N, C-alpha and C positions, 0 to 999 in steps of 0.2 A: 513626355521629354524620355529619349531613349538614351540611355550613357551606355556605350560600347566599352568593355571590357579590355583589360590587358591582351588577353589572345586574338582579341579582334584588331588590337593596331598592329601587334605581332605579323597577323595574316596578311593584314594591309601593305607593312612594309617590306613583308617578306615576297612579296606576289606570290603566296599559296594559293592553293584550289578557292578559297574561299575569299578572296579578296575582292574578286567582283562583286559581289553581294555587300560587302560591307561597304565599297565605294557607292554602289546602289543607294545603301540607306543613308550615307552623309549628302549624297546629291539630291536624292528624291526627298528624302525626310526634313524641312528645316529644321528638327528637333531632335534630332540626332547630334550628337557632340561625342569627342573624346575629350577623356580629363587628362589635365596635366601630370597627375600621377600613372595614369595607363600609359601614357606616351613615355614617361620615365624611366617606368620599370621594363618597357620595351626597348628602349634604347639599351638598357644594362644586359639585355640577353644577348 
């Protein structure tokens, strides 16, 4: 399982340079996931 951290969530939500890589991980690897805590922290940023 790959758990993406807050920085990956932020990159995805803010469409930063690494967002396509994060998106690819979430789409291609069915074991990749975002944690509720990572999303909660990212939305506070």
